[in-house]
N, C-alpha and C positions, 0 to 999 in steps of 0.2 A: 453490558459494560459496567465498569467498575465504580463510576461515579454517578453521582445524582445532580442533574442540572438545577435542581431546585436549591442547591447550597450556593449558588454562584450570584445571586442578585437578578439574573435574568428571569428566574420564575419566583413568585412569591405565593404563600398560602391563598390570598385573596385575589388571585388572578395572575395570568402571565404577563410578560413585559408588553405584549401587544394589547391586552385588555386594559392595562393601567393607562396607556397613552391614548387608547381609543375612546376611552370613557372620559378621559380628562381634556385631551387634545382637540384641536379645531378640524382634525381632518375629515372623519366620517359625519355627513350631514344628514340628518334624518334616520329615522328607525330602520329602514330598509338598508341605507348605506352601512349602517352600524352593523346590522346582522351578516352582512356580506363581508365586512371587514373582519369581524371575529371568526367567521368561518375560515378566511384566509389565513388568519393567525394560527387557527388550530392545526391547518393543514402544514404549516411551516413548523410549528412547535415540536413535531415529533422527530424533526431533523436536527434540531439545535444542539443536542449533545454530540452528534457525529460532527457537526460543523466545528463545535469547540475542540473535538479530538484533532480534526485537520488543521485548524487554526494554530494549535499548541504546536504539532509537528512541524508546520511551515515556518512559524516564527521562532521555535525554540524556547518558548516563554508562555506559561499559562496565563500571566498577567497580559502581555502583550497581544496573545491570542484572543483573549476575551475582550480586549478592548476594540479588535478588529470585528468581532462578531456583534458587540453592541453598535458599532457604526454602522454595520450592514443592516441591523434591524432598524436603526434611525432612518436609513435611507429606503428601506422598504415600507416603513409607515409614512413616509413622505410620498412614495409613489406605490401604492398597494397592487398596482395593476401588473407590475413587473413579474409578479408570481404567475401570472396567466401565460408567460411565455411558453412557446413549444418546448417540449421535452419534460414538462411536468415541473411541480413546486420545489422538488429537490434539486434538479439541475438548475432551475432559475435562482434558487438560494445561493448555491456555490458559485454561479455565474456571477451574481451581484457582488458576492464577497471578493471575487477574484478582481473585478473591475477596480473595486476601492483599493485592494492590496497592490495591485499594479499601477495605481495612480499616484502612489508614493515613491519617490525617485531612488530613495535608499533601498527599497526592496528589489531593485534592478541590479543590485551589487552582490557579490558573494564574498564571505569572509574566510580567512584561512581557518583550518581545522585544527583544533587542539587535540593532540593524540590521546590525551586522558579524559576527554569528554565522552558522557554516554552516547551509546549508537543513536538514540533519538535525536540528540542535539547534533550529531555529525551531519544530519541532513542539511543543517543551515550553512554547510561548507559548499553544498552543491550549487551550481548555477541556478538562478532562481527559476526559469522556465521548465527546465528538466526536472527540478525538484518538485514542482507543482505537478507536472504530468506523472512522476513517479508515485506522488502520494494518491492522486486521484484515482489511479489505476490499482496500485498495490494496496494501499491502506483503506481507501473508502469503497473499492470494488466497482467502480464506474465502468461501463462498457467503453471501449474505444469512441465510439461515436459520441457518448454523452461527455466523456472527458474532453474531446475535442472541441464540443460545442461550448463547455464551460471556459476552456482557454481561448476561444474565438480562432481556432486553427483547423486545417482540414485533417483527416485521419492520418494521411501519410506524414505531416508534419508532426503529429502526436507520436506515431511510432518512432521517428527520429528522435524526439526529445526523450522518450522512455529509453531508448538504446542509449543515448548520451548519458542519461542519469546512471543506467547500469555501469557503464565505463567509470564515471567520476565516483560512485560508491563503492565499486569494487576496489578501487585505489586506496580508498580508506579502509577497507575491510577485506583486504587480500588474504587469501587463505590456501590450503592444499585441498585439492579435488580429486576425489576417486570416480572414475568414470566405470559403469558396468553396462557394457554393450557389446553385443556378440557381431553385430554388422560393421564391417571393416570402414566403410566410407562414412557411415553416421559417426562412429567412433572417432574419425579423424576429424570430421567436421566439429564435433563437440570439443574436441582437444584444442582446435584452433581458436575456437569462440571463447572457450575458456580462458586460454593464455592471452587473447586480445584483450580481456577484461582486466588482466593484471594478476590473475591467479596463477598457481603452479600445479601441474597435473602430476599426482602421485603415480599414477599408473593407470592402464586401461585393462579391465578384467573381462573376459569372455565367458567364464563360467562361474558359478556358486564358489567353488574351491579357490579360484584366482583371486576373487574378491576379498574373501577372508585371509588369505596369504598376504596380499598387499596391504590391508588395513591393519594387520597385526604387526607390521613392522613399523608403521607410523599411522597413528590415527588421522583421518582426514577431517578438514573442518567443513566440507560439504561433499554429498555425494549424488551423482547423476546416474540413475540406474534404469535400464530397460527392465521390464517385468518378466517378459517371457525370453529366455535365453535360447540359443539354436541347440545345445545339448540335451534340452529338456529340463534343465535346472531353472530354478527360478531367483530372479533378482529380488523379489520381494522376500523370499526366504531368507537369502543372503543378508540384506539390510536389517530384517528382524534379528538375526543372530548377532550382527555387530552392534545393534542398538542395546543389546544386553550388557556390553562391555562399556559404552561410552555414548553420550548424548551428541548427536550431529543433525544438522537439517537435511533432508532428502528430498530431491525432486524425481520423481518417477516420469519416464517417457515411455509411451506405449502407442502402438497402433490401434488399441482398443479401449479407449478411455471409458466408454459406456459400461464396460463389464465391472468398473470399479466405481462407478457413481449411481449405484442403485439406491442408496439410502438404507440398505438391509444390513450394513456392518460398517464398521469403522473406516472411513475413505481417506486416502492420501491427502495430506494438507496441501501438496503442491504436485500437480498432474499436468504434464504436456502431451498434447496428442502429435503423433506423426502423421503427416510430415510437419515440421515445426519451422517457425520463423526464427531466425537468429535473434530478432529484437525481443520476441517472447522469453526465449531462454535467458536472454541477458537481465530483462525486468524481473522474472521469477527468481532467478539466481539471487539477485541483489535483494529482492523482497526476503527470501527465505534467510540469508545472512543478517539482514537488518533485524528481523524479528528474533531471530536465534540470539544475538548479540545483545538485544534489548532485554530478552527475558532472563539472560544470564546476569545482566547487571541489576535487574529488579530482586534477583535472588540474594545478590550481594549486599542490597540496601539493609540496614539495621531496621528491625521492627521495634515498634513502640507500644 
């Protein structure tokens, strides 16, 4: 990650936030209690930079996000046993943060989106629960089971929330989509799904050549591509050729994802296995567009 948690006041050279309060506060009693407390603080400390990232994306403000993280740590110091909940310290930390966040009434409201705001701040315009679900899965990389535990919902509800976030976010970042897929029914399903999210389908390409022809008429804002096409051509080759001309987020859809997740060569950033769940395509499409827009905005920012 780009930032160092030691710069924000939660960590200091002479000990972290937990250690300072553990040594000065009344909570741990006796040497054994103090040692256990510090061990728990060390288990949590490694996740603080990521919690700060999540808090900033959720609140749309570093100052506000850090305030919630600090409040979470205060609550954890008051009840260190919270970290021992099932799911491990990372899930427990985010779960505690979520309880605090949801306890503030104003966080249950969504605010209208400013069309000129950066992509990361556009998340603030999403309905709160779907926004949390999206960020936990897409930004923080939690499994569906762990994200559901953090939000205190079942997995089916979590999937529904992620799908809702996809629709809401797509409405804010609607774009033109090129589908590269040779199987007619799958292509039709993808077309219906993409349009239901508020996007426009530029066309459906069934071969390498068709993909290049469609994209050269109008550059897509997102590509959904099968890797192995029926005529023997490669969706991967078509995408690589298009990427020489313009930047675009790409989601690969394949029946053989294990062939591309070997760790032996650069792997696709976004990969969906067939058969796919519509909610998964929705979430990953929104994720790809969100991070692509965010990266583009960062490039526009002046350097100092």
